[in-house]
C-alpha distance (Angstrom), angle and dihedral (degrees) to the residues before:
residue distance angle dihedral
M1 . . .
R2 3.82 . .
V3 3.81 91.3 .
L4 3.80 91.0 51.8
V5 3.81 92.2 50.5
I6 3.80 92.3 50.3
F7 3.79 90.3 47.3
A8 3.81 91.3 51.8
F9 3.77 92.1 54.5
C10 3.80 90.8 50.2
L11 3.79 94.3 56.5
P12 3.81 113.6 117.7
P13 3.81 117.3 -103.5
A14 3.76 121.1 -92.5
F15 3.79 114.4 -83.1
P16 3.81 106.7 -82.2
Q17 3.77 116.7 -110.3
A18 3.78 121.9 -138.3
V19 3.79 119.8 -99.5
A20 3.79 106.5 -124.0
S21 3.79 123.7 -147.1
R22 3.80 124.2 -112.8
P23 3.83 131.7 -170.5
F24 3.80 114.4 -75.8
R25 3.80 119.2 -109.9
L26 3.78 120.3 -177.0
D27 3.81 92.9 -152.2
E28 3.81 90.1 64.2
L29 3.81 92.8 64.6
K30 3.78 118.6 98.7
T31 3.79 134.9 -159.0
P32 3.81 135.0 175.8
P33 3.84 115.8 -82.9
G34 3.80 113.7 -71.5
Y35 3.81 95.3 28.3
G36 3.79 128.7 101.0
V37 3.80 132.9 -166.1
G38 3.78 133.4 -154.1
V39 3.80 138.5 165.2
H40 3.81 106.3 -94.7
A41 3.82 95.6 -175.4
T42 3.79 142.0 -28.4
V43 3.81 120.4 -123.0
G44 3.79 126.7 -168.3
G45 3.78 123.0 -136.1
G46 3.78 102.5 46.0
P47 3.83 109.0 -67.8
R48 3.80 112.9 -132.7
H49 3.81 126.8 167.5
M50 3.80 122.7 7.4
T51 3.79 140.4 -161.5
F52 3.80 137.6 -177.8
G53 3.78 116.1 -120.9
P54 3.80 126.2 -137.7
N55 3.83 86.1 -97.4
G56 3.83 90.9 61.5
V57 3.81 91.9 -110.4
L58 3.80 120.9 136.5
Y59 3.83 113.5 -122.6
V60 3.81 121.3 -164.0
A61 3.80 131.5 -166.2
A62 3.82 108.1 -134.1
R63 3.77 100.3 -162.2
G64 3.79 99.1 -177.8
N65 3.80 96.4 60.9
G66 3.80 98.9 28.0
S67 3.78 97.2 -115.5
I68 3.79 143.1 125.5
V69 3.81 113.4 -136.4
A70 3.81 125.3 -160.5
I71 3.81 120.4 -151.9
P72 3.82 109.4 -165.0
E73 3.81 95.1 171.6
R74 3.77 142.2 -4.4
G75 3.80 112.3 -56.4
R76 3.81 95.8 4.0
T77 3.80 123.2 106.5
V78 3.80 131.5 177.3
V79 3.81 123.8 -167.2
A80 3.80 99.1 -130.0
L81 3.80 97.5 -179.8
R82 3.80 138.7 4.9
G83 3.79 139.0 -169.6
L84 3.82 101.5 50.3
N85 3.80 124.9 147.0
G86 3.79 104.7 -113.4
P87 3.83 101.6 -43.0
H88 3.79 108.7 -156.3
S89 3.81 108.1 163.3
L90 3.78 138.1 14.1
V91 3.79 140.7 -172.3
F92 3.79 136.2 -175.6
R93 3.79 123.6 -128.1
D94 3.79 103.1 -168.8
R95 3.82 102.0 -52.8
D96 3.82 95.3 -24.9
L97 3.80 118.8 99.0
Y98 3.82 121.8 -144.0
V99 3.81 117.4 -162.1
A100 3.80 127.4 -169.8
V101 3.80 110.2 -141.5
N102 3.80 129.2 179.3
D103 3.80 95.5 -79.4
G104 3.79 106.5 24.6
V105 3.78 147.3 -36.0
I106 3.80 127.3 -62.6
R107 3.79 128.6 -163.6
L108 3.80 127.4 -145.0
R109 3.78 113.4 -162.8
D110 3.82 119.8 -138.2
A111 3.80 92.2 -0.8
V112 3.82 95.6 168.6
T113 3.79 109.0 94.6
G114 3.79 135.8 166.3
D115 3.80 94.5 -113.1
L116 3.85 91.6 36.3
V117 3.83 93.1 -121.3
I118 3.82 111.8 131.2
R119 3.80 110.6 -137.7
S120 3.80 101.9 168.6
Q121 3.79 119.1 109.9
A122 3.80 115.7 -100.9
E123 3.81 112.7 -112.9
R124 3.78 118.2 -157.6
I125 3.78 106.0 -139.1
L126 3.81 100.6 173.0
N127 3.79 143.0 8.5
V128 3.79 127.8 -140.7
P129 3.83 133.0 177.1
S130 3.80 112.9 -75.7
G131 3.78 135.3 -153.1
G132 3.78 125.6 17.3
Q133 3.78 128.8 122.0
H134 3.81 89.4 -54.3
S135 3.78 109.0 42.6
T136 3.82 104.2 164.4
R137 3.81 119.9 101.9
T138 3.80 125.7 -154.4
V139 3.81 124.6 -155.4
G140 3.81 131.8 -167.0
F141 3.78 140.6 162.1
G142 3.79 116.5 -123.6
P143 3.81 127.7 -145.6
D144 3.83 85.3 -100.8
G145 3.82 90.6 64.1
K146 3.80 92.9 -113.2
I147 3.81 128.2 126.9
Y148 3.81 118.5 -112.6
V149 3.81 121.1 -161.8
T150 3.81 129.9 -178.1
I151 3.81 122.3 -150.1
G152 3.81 119.5 -167.6
S153 3.78 127.5 -139.5
T154 3.80 124.4 -89.8
C155 3.79 92.5 -131.4
N156 3.78 149.2 19.0
F157 3.82 96.7 -97.8
C158 3.81 120.9 -10.9
F159 3.80 144.9 115.4
E160 3.79 110.6 -88.6
A161 3.80 119.9 -137.6
D162 3.82 91.2 -153.7
R163 3.81 111.7 58.7
R164 3.80 90.3 -152.0
R165 3.79 88.5 70.6
A166 3.82 116.3 95.2
A167 3.78 87.8 15.1
M168 3.79 148.4 94.1
V169 3.80 117.7 -112.2
R170 3.81 126.9 -163.2
F171 3.82 127.4 -151.0
N172 3.77 139.2 176.8
E173 3.79 116.3 -100.5
D174 3.81 91.5 -94.7
G175 3.82 93.1 50.1
S176 3.81 96.5 -101.4
G177 3.81 127.7 117.0
E178 3.79 99.1 50.5
K179 3.81 111.7 -158.3
L180 3.82 127.9 -178.8
F181 3.80 96.2 -129.9
A182 3.84 104.3 -180.0
T183 3.81 135.5 -5.2
G184 3.81 140.3 -162.0
L185 3.81 93.8 57.8
R186 3.81 107.4 134.9
N187 3.81 97.1 -165.0
T188 3.78 116.0 -13.1
V189 3.79 102.7 179.5
G190 3.80 100.3 162.8
F191 3.78 132.5 42.3
A192 3.80 137.5 161.7
W193 3.80 139.6 166.0
H194 3.81 117.3 -107.2
P195 3.84 108.5 -115.7
L196 3.81 93.4 -140.1
T197 3.80 103.9 40.8
G198 3.80 102.2 22.2
E199 3.82 89.1 -131.5
L200 3.80 119.2 146.5
W201 3.82 111.2 -115.7
S202 3.79 123.7 -170.0
T203 3.79 143.5 174.3
D204 3.81 121.0 -125.5
H205 3.81 132.0 -168.4
G206 3.78 119.2 -130.4
G207 3.81 119.6 -140.0
D208 3.79 128.3 -91.4
D209 3.80 136.0 -114.2
L210 3.81 97.6 37.4
G211 3.82 94.3 107.4
D212 3.77 138.4 -81.2
N213 3.80 95.7 -62.1
E214 3.79 104.3 29.9
P215 2.89 132.8 123.6
P216 3.80 106.8 15.9
E217 3.78 120.1 -129.6
E218 3.80 110.2 -113.7
I219 3.75 145.1 -140.0
N220 3.79 107.6 -157.4
V221 3.77 132.4 -169.6
I222 3.78 101.2 -138.4
E223 3.80 118.5 -139.6
E224 3.77 127.8 -179.7
D225 3.82 115.8 -88.4
K226 3.81 93.3 2.7
D227 3.82 123.5 138.4
Y228 3.83 117.4 -137.8
G229 3.78 97.7 -165.3
W230 3.81 112.0 -110.0
P231 3.02 127.4 169.6
D232 3.81 97.6 11.3
C233 3.79 101.9 40.1
I234 3.81 136.3 41.6
G235 3.78 134.5 -162.8
N236 3.78 116.2 -19.7
Q237 3.83 98.7 8.6
R238 3.81 92.6 -62.4
P239 3.83 121.0 153.5
N240 3.80 115.2 -107.4
R241 3.82 96.4 -119.3
G242 3.80 91.1 173.9
W243 3.82 93.1 68.2
G244 3.79 115.4 67.4
Q245 3.81 95.3 -151.3
A246 3.81 96.8 53.0
R247 3.81 115.9 135.8
T248 3.78 94.7 -140.4
Q249 3.81 95.1 -179.5
R250 3.80 87.9 70.8
C251 3.81 96.0 66.2
D252 3.81 98.4 82.0
Q253 3.81 89.0 60.0
T254 3.82 95.6 52.1
K255 3.80 127.3 94.9
A256 3.79 115.1 -108.4
P257 3.81 119.7 -128.8
E258 3.78 121.2 -96.9
F259 3.81 90.2 -133.4
E260 3.81 136.9 3.0
M261 3.81 124.0 -142.4
Q262 3.81 138.0 -172.8
A263 3.80 112.2 -58.3
H264 3.81 118.5 -107.1
S265 3.81 95.1 14.2
A266 3.84 89.6 122.0
P267 3.82 103.8 -137.9
L268 3.80 110.2 -151.8
G269 3.80 114.9 164.9
I270 3.79 131.2 34.2
A271 3.80 126.3 -175.7
F272 3.79 135.3 157.0
Y273 3.79 122.2 -121.1
T274 3.80 109.5 -116.2
G275 3.81 101.6 158.6
D276 3.79 129.5 112.9
Q277 3.84 100.3 -133.9
F278 3.82 101.5 75.1
P279 3.82 122.6 68.3
A280 3.80 111.9 -69.1
S281 3.81 87.3 -118.7
F282 3.84 86.8 68.5
N283 3.82 92.9 60.3
N284 3.83 113.3 121.1
D285 3.80 93.0 5.2
A286 3.80 114.8 135.1
L287 3.79 126.8 -116.5
V288 3.81 112.7 -150.0
T289 3.80 123.3 -173.1
F290 3.80 119.6 -144.5
H291 3.80 109.9 -153.4
G292 3.81 90.8 -166.5
S293 3.80 141.3 -106.8
W294 3.77 134.0 -83.4
N295 3.83 99.1 167.3
R296 3.80 99.5 62.0
T297 3.80 132.8 88.1
Q298 3.80 91.1 -138.7
P299 3.83 106.7 39.8
S300 3.79 117.2 -121.8
G301 3.78 137.4 -174.8
Y302 3.82 123.6 30.0
K303 3.80 92.8 134.6
V304 3.78 146.7 78.5
V305 3.80 118.3 -105.1
R306 3.78 134.0 -164.5
I307 3.78 116.8 -131.6
R308 3.80 111.5 -156.7
A309 3.80 101.4 -128.1
S310 3.81 107.4 138.5
T311 3.82 92.1 122.7
G312 3.80 92.4 53.7
R313 3.80 93.4 -100.1
A314 3.81 128.6 84.6
T315 3.80 109.4 -110.3
G316 3.81 106.3 163.7
I317 3.78 149.6 -13.8
E318 3.81 133.4 -128.9
D319 3.79 137.2 167.3
F320 3.80 116.3 -92.9
L321 3.83 105.7 170.6
W322 3.78 120.1 11.3
G323 3.81 143.6 141.1
F324 3.81 97.5 99.9
L325 3.82 91.5 107.0
D326 3.82 122.3 65.6
L327 3.79 108.2 -167.2
N328 3.81 92.9 -171.5
T329 3.80 93.0 62.0
R330 3.82 96.9 24.1
T331 3.79 89.8 -127.3
R332 3.79 134.5 129.2
S333 3.79 131.3 -155.5
G334 3.79 97.8 -163.4
R335 3.81 147.2 3.8
P336 3.83 116.1 -139.0
V337 3.80 116.7 -142.5
H338 3.82 111.3 171.7
A339 3.82 135.6 8.7
I340 3.82 121.8 -167.9
S341 3.80 136.1 166.1
G342 3.78 116.3 -114.2
P343 3.81 133.5 -145.0
D344 3.81 88.4 -96.2
G345 3.82 91.7 57.6
A346 3.82 94.1 -111.0
V347 3.81 122.4 120.4
Y348 3.80 120.8 -117.6
V349 3.82 120.9 -154.9
S350 3.81 127.7 -167.1
D351 3.80 122.0 -147.3
D352 3.80 117.9 -166.4
A353 3.81 94.9 -170.9
N354 3.80 97.3 66.8
G355 3.81 101.8 9.1
N356 3.78 96.0 -115.6
I357 3.78 125.2 147.7
Y358 3.80 107.8 -157.1
R359 3.79 127.1 -155.6
V360 3.80 117.6 -151.4
D361 3.80 116.4 -166.6
Y362 3.78 134.5 176.9
Q363 3.82 127.6 -127.9
G364 3.79 101.1 166.8
P365 3.82 128.7 100.7
R366 3.79 118.7 -60.8
I367 3.80 125.8 -163.5
N368 3.79 112.1 -148.6
Q369 3.79 117.5 -117.0
G370 3.83 104.2 -92.4
G371 3.79 87.0 2.1
I372 3.82 99.7 142.3
V373 3.81 115.1 85.7
R374 3.79 134.2 169.6
V375 3.81 114.0 -114.3
V376 3.81 102.9 -178.5
D377 3.80 134.7 -30.6
N378 3.84 105.9 -28.4
I379 3.78 95.8 -19.3
Y380 3.81 116.4 110.5
A381 3.78 135.8 -176.3
L382 3.81 121.1 -141.6
Y383 3.81 120.1 -162.2
G384 3.78 127.7 -162.2
L385 3.80 146.8 106.3
R386 3.81 132.0 -67.9
L387 3.78 90.8 -0.1
A388 3.82 106.0 148.4
G389 3.79 113.5 9.1
D390 3.79 88.8 160.1
P391 3.85 109.4 24.2
A392 3.81 89.7 -160.3
L393 3.81 89.7 64.0
F394 3.79 96.1 42.3
Q395 3.81 125.3 103.7
I396 3.79 135.1 171.9
F397 3.81 125.0 -157.9
A398 3.80 138.2 -168.8
N399 3.80 112.5 -153.9
G400 3.80 87.5 -21.7
I401 3.82 95.6 -50.1
V402 3.82 117.0 121.3
L403 3.80 111.6 -117.2
E404 3.79 131.9 -149.4
T405 3.80 110.0 -100.0
L406 3.80 117.1 -148.1
Y407 3.79 96.0 179.3
A408 3.81 133.7 2.6
G409 3.80 122.9 -170.2
E410 3.78 140.0 148.9
N411 3.80 94.8 -86.5
Q412 3.81 106.1 16.6
V413 3.79 138.8 42.8
N414 3.82 126.0 -175.5
F415 3.79 116.2 -157.8
V416 3.80 142.2 168.4
L417 3.80 120.0 -119.3
P418 3.83 118.1 -154.1
P419 3.83 108.8 -107.4
D420 3.82 93.7 -126.8
M421 3.82 94.3 60.4
K422 3.80 111.7 104.8
G423 3.79 138.4 160.0
D424 3.79 125.0 27.6
I425 3.81 107.3 -7.8
T426 3.79 124.1 -171.3
I427 3.80 109.0 -134.6
T428 3.82 113.2 -162.7
V429 3.79 127.1 -171.4
K430 3.80 118.6 -163.1
N431 3.79 130.6 -174.7
E432 3.80 135.7 164.8
K433 3.83 92.2 -73.2
A434 3.81 108.3 40.2
S435 3.80 145.5 -47.4
D436 3.78 138.6 -102.6
E437 3.78 132.1 -167.1
A438 3.77 141.2 -160.9
I439 3.79 136.6 -179.4
L440 3.80 118.0 -108.9
R441 3.80 117.2 -164.3
V442 3.81 113.6 -146.9
D443 3.82 117.4 -179.3
């Protein structure tokens, strides 16, 4: 009987069922307390990655119809460029625009115009392999001034004939000097440099058909000449036992992920929050978009998550924008692709399922960076924004203990700290909308 029970638990999961689409409704979307979300614009053609130009305008790559769309303000869109071959990502270098298409990167000189229409001739500056199971290409400029491009694998698990597949490749600004920068990356769609450490962080898709919870999706810190394991290894240097051709002896020599996430969630974009609207505790945290699963019995993904990374290391994960997925009906109303902070401090999110670009803003309390100072004895002043709209509903805590408040206003709070509290103290302010926290060091 014991053998039969063990065997039953080892059976593969039921065949996953497709997640059907349903009409989009803004009121179904959810955010943490203090945040709000609205539709900033709607773009045809499946909007993918985005960037802000030097003119403060949001530019979006619409892969499905081969266009670049500019969004100068809420509800207004301008088709800046047409006729591209599957544009997926884009980045400005001064006033020049670089776009990753299916088979390379093109450059458009002096792309910032008064009417937002790009009239310069597209220059192809580099070629990369096209097609395959993962056909999108992502481009970015590093702090070293070089171009970085990711190229996904042609398959689920296989040996690639072209070493540039399942890899990141680096080039000079003019497309010369090709260098295989990192390998073993099955499908690294998003990457960005951490504002504090300068390290290159990326998302990577695990393979399919290994079960509901294998392999984990990954956030990797990409280093030159490092191997990240695909197709032989999964997760934290573990052999890929589900693929009969795996070279398991390789795994000890691979680089482990910085952070593991729910399998089959399909992480696409990653960007670090660098605005000044959200709580200061959000600074340098990562926003990762989950496009959503197809290869899982219980669907997962279809949301934007916050990765706690302000210290330069990933320490946790929490939902940031969700509500697209309804598990009861197995339907979804959207598929997030990319989330970036804008010049106004809000976060903008692209959705290639319904064409929406969302804007997420924050209206809760915000403690200024370094905004807690000692006044005299155990009396402190805390400075910030939107602190105590209604003083009767305001509270301040130290390590979870309610403190005496001497004064509570919109931009300043004076409080008394117990004399026996020393070391790193978590100060939390809470009002009717949300809460924010900061660390106060008391020697």
